[in-house]
C-alpha positions as CSV (number, residue, x, y, z in Angstrom):
1,X,-32.5,-15.2,42.4
2,X,-33.1,-13.2,45.4
3,X,-33.7,-9.6,45.4
4,X,-30.6,-7.5,46.5
5,X,-31.4,-4.9,49.0
6,X,-28.3,-2.6,49.1
7,X,-29.6,0.9,49.7
8,X,-27.9,4.1,49.1
9,X,-25.4,5.1,51.9
10,X,-26.1,7.6,54.3
11,X,-23.8,10.7,54.7
12,X,-22.4,9.5,57.8
13,X,-21.5,6.1,56.3
14,X,-19.1,7.8,53.5
15,X,-15.9,9.3,54.3
16,X,-15.8,12.8,52.9
17,X,-13.0,12.3,50.2
18,X,-15.2,9.5,48.7
19,X,-18.6,11.6,48.4
20,X,-17.6,12.5,44.7
21,X,-17.1,9.1,43.8
22,X,-20.3,7.6,45.1
23,X,-22.3,10.7,43.7
24,X,-21.1,9.4,40.2
25,X,-23.4,6.2,40.8
26,X,-27.1,7.1,40.8
27,X,-28.0,3.6,40.1
28,X,-29.6,1.7,43.0
29,X,-27.6,-1.5,42.9
30,X,-23.8,-1.2,42.7
31,X,-23.4,-5.1,42.0
32,X,-25.2,-4.7,38.8
33,X,-23.1,-1.5,38.0
34,X,-19.8,-3.2,38.9
35,X,-21.2,-6.1,36.4
36,X,-21.9,-4.1,33.4
37,X,-19.0,-1.5,34.0
38,X,-15.9,-3.9,33.5
39,X,-17.1,-4.5,30.0
40,X,-17.6,-0.8,29.5
41,X,-14.1,-0.2,30.7
42,X,-12.6,-2.7,28.6
43,X,-14.4,-1.5,25.5
44,X,-12.9,1.9,26.1
45,X,-9.4,0.6,26.3
46,X,-10.0,-1.8,23.4
47,X,-8.0,-1.0,20.3
48,X,-5.3,1.0,21.9
49,X,-2.0,0.4,20.9
50,X,0.9,-0.3,23.6
51,X,2.2,3.3,22.5
52,X,-1.0,4.7,23.3
53,X,-1.3,2.9,26.8
54,X,2.0,4.4,27.5
55,X,0.7,8.2,27.0
56,X,0.8,10.6,30.0
57,X,-1.1,13.6,29.3
58,X,1.4,15.5,31.5
59,X,4.6,15.0,32.9
60,X,4.7,13.3,36.1
61,X,1.1,11.9,35.6
62,X,0.3,8.0,35.2
63,X,0.4,6.3,32.0
64,X,-2.9,4.8,30.7
65,X,-1.7,1.4,32.1
66,X,-0.9,2.8,35.2
67,X,-4.4,4.2,35.7
68,X,-5.8,1.0,34.9
69,X,-3.4,-0.9,37.2
70,X,-4.3,1.8,39.9
71,X,-8.2,0.7,39.5
72,X,-7.2,-3.0,40.3
73,X,-5.1,-1.8,43.2
74,X,-8.0,0.4,44.6
75,X,-10.7,-2.2,43.9
76,X,-8.8,-4.9,45.9
77,X,-8.4,-2.8,48.8
78,X,-12.1,-1.7,48.6
79,X,-13.3,-5.4,48.2
80,X,-10.8,-6.3,51.0
81,X,-12.3,-3.6,53.5
82,X,-16.0,-4.7,52.5
83,X,-15.1,-8.1,53.3
84,X,-13.7,-7.5,56.8
85,X,-16.4,-5.2,58.0
86,X,-19.1,-7.4,56.3
87,X,-17.9,-10.3,58.3
88,X,-18.0,-8.1,61.8
89,X,-14.5,-7.6,61.9
90,X,-14.4,-4.3,64.1
91,X,-10.5,-3.8,63.6
92,X,-9.7,-0.3,62.4
93,X,-8.4,-0.8,58.9
94,X,-5.2,1.2,57.6
95,X,-5.4,3.6,54.9
96,X,-2.8,3.3,51.9
97,X,-0.9,5.9,49.5
98,X,-1.8,5.0,46.1
99,X,1.2,7.3,44.7
100,X,3.7,4.7,46.3
101,X,1.8,1.7,45.0
102,X,1.8,2.6,41.2
103,X,5.6,3.1,40.5
104,X,6.3,-0.1,42.6
105,X,3.9,-2.1,40.5
106,X,5.6,-1.6,37.2
107,X,2.4,-1.5,35.3
108,X,4.2,-0.2,32.1
109,X,6.4,-3.2,32.0
110,X,3.3,-5.3,31.2
111,X,1.2,-5.5,28.4
112,X,-2.0,-3.2,28.2
113,X,-4.1,-6.5,27.7
114,X,-2.5,-8.1,30.8
115,X,-3.2,-5.2,33.0
116,X,-7.0,-5.0,31.6
117,X,-6.9,-9.0,32.4
118,X,-6.1,-8.2,36.0
119,X,-8.7,-5.7,36.0
120,X,-11.3,-8.2,34.9
121,X,-9.9,-10.7,37.2
122,X,-10.2,-8.4,40.4
123,X,-13.7,-7.5,39.2
124,X,-14.7,-11.0,39.1
125,X,-13.5,-11.5,42.5
126,X,-15.3,-8.5,44.0
127,X,-18.6,-9.5,42.2
128,X,-18.4,-12.8,43.8
129,X,-17.9,-11.3,46.9
130,X,-20.5,-8.6,46.9
131,X,-23.1,-11.0,45.7
132,X,-22.9,-13.1,49.0
133,X,-23.8,-10.2,51.2
134,X,-27.1,-10.2,52.7
135,X,-29.1,-7.2,53.8
136,X,-27.4,-7.3,57.5
137,X,-23.9,-7.2,56.0
138,X,-24.7,-4.4,53.6
139,X,-25.3,-2.2,56.5
140,X,-22.4,-3.1,58.6
141,X,-20.0,-0.2,59.4
142,X,-16.3,-0.2,60.3
143,X,-13.4,2.2,60.2
144,X,-10.7,2.5,57.3
145,X,-8.2,5.3,57.3
146,X,-9.4,6.7,60.6
147,X,-13.1,7.1,59.1
148,X,-16.2,5.2,59.5
149,X,-17.4,3.6,56.5
150,X,-20.0,1.0,55.3
151,X,-19.9,-2.0,53.3
152,X,-22.5,-0.5,51.1
153,X,-20.6,2.8,50.9
154,X,-17.6,0.7,49.9
155,X,-19.6,-1.2,47.0
156,X,-20.6,2.3,45.5
157,X,-17.0,3.6,45.7
158,X,-15.6,0.9,43.7
159,X,-17.7,1.9,40.4
160,X,-17.5,5.5,41.2
161,X,-13.8,5.6,41.5
162,X,-13.7,3.6,38.3
163,X,-15.9,6.3,36.5
164,X,-13.9,9.1,37.8
165,X,-10.8,7.7,36.2
166,X,-12.6,6.8,32.9
167,X,-13.6,10.4,32.5
168,X,-10.0,11.4,32.9
169,X,-8.7,8.9,30.7
170,X,-11.5,10.2,28.1
171,X,-10.9,13.9,28.8
172,X,-7.2,14.5,29.4
173,X,-5.6,11.5,27.7
174,X,-7.9,11.2,24.6
175,X,-9.0,7.6,25.2
176,X,-12.1,6.8,23.4
177,X,-12.0,9.9,21.1
178,X,-12.8,12.5,23.7
179,X,-10.2,15.1,24.5
180,X,-10.4,18.6,26.0
């Protein structure tokens, strides 16, 4: 196995709204983080009843299932962006509004196991893609949502975004036995 040289993204590679997500990943290899993280996330969600998975901590907030579905949607988009930029595509990539995606996806109509299974499948595809990148690909930069971004920033954003939402699931939803 070859050594993966991702490197931490520099500030000018990271759109400012993503800084908080990337700071949640102090590890040096986002691919290894992604590989371990899917099992951690599945373990946190394991054992939730379908009723628990429909819980919203406040009126107008997403259910647990919707949060998990949102993670899969965002990861797909970030991986797609990473693919395009890594392959040298200089076309500016559009933004998206996650708040319009979630209701249309109807995650609550599915079982939690199915939504978690989808997240696992998305993660497997993301890992297969990220593991193909060489040092040049990791450093390539493009534009997404009108902001400069690198492939490695996208790779760090994926687990950082998931850590952000897992913290919310723990503290606001009480998933995993922790609630403020």
